[in-house]
C-alpha positions, 0 to 999 in steps of 0.5 A, a space after each residue: 368317353 368314360 362314365 365319369 365324363 358321361 354322368 354330369 351330362 346325364 344328370 343335366 338331361 334329368 334336371 327336373 325332379 319329375 323326370 328323376 322320380 319317373 326314372 327311379 320308379 321305372 327302374 324299380 318297376 323294371 327290377 321287380 319285373 326282372 326278379 319276378 321273371 326269374 323267380 316265376 320262370 316267365 320270360 315274357 315278364 322280361 319284355 314287360 320289364 323293358 317297357 316298364 323301365 323305358 317307356 315312362 322314362 322316354 316319355 318324361 324326356 319328351 314331355 317334361 325335359 324336352 330333350 332326347 334320352 341319352 339311352 339312344 347314344 349311350 345305352 349302358 352308361 344310361 342304365 348305370 346312370 339310372 341307378 346312380 341317379 336313383 341312389 342320389 335321389 333317395 339320399 337327397 343328393 340331387 338338386 331340386 328343380 
């Protein structure tokens, strides 16, 4: 499967605006923590970045969407999909549901 084939499925699994926002905030928080970890040379912040990025996102799948995160089957495509989805969300290119 290519990323281009994966992306429509990924976006379908994130149809609810609340899930999209939770993912975007989690991704932004994780990026901030990774940056802080690198700048401050505190490796434990990398672990915090994983928690900040994944825990809210996974919970949104179970609580809001009622589906299983694509991360379990396609971890790298899912990470890339998070960035694409966040970009589209900020630009207003995602359908509002």
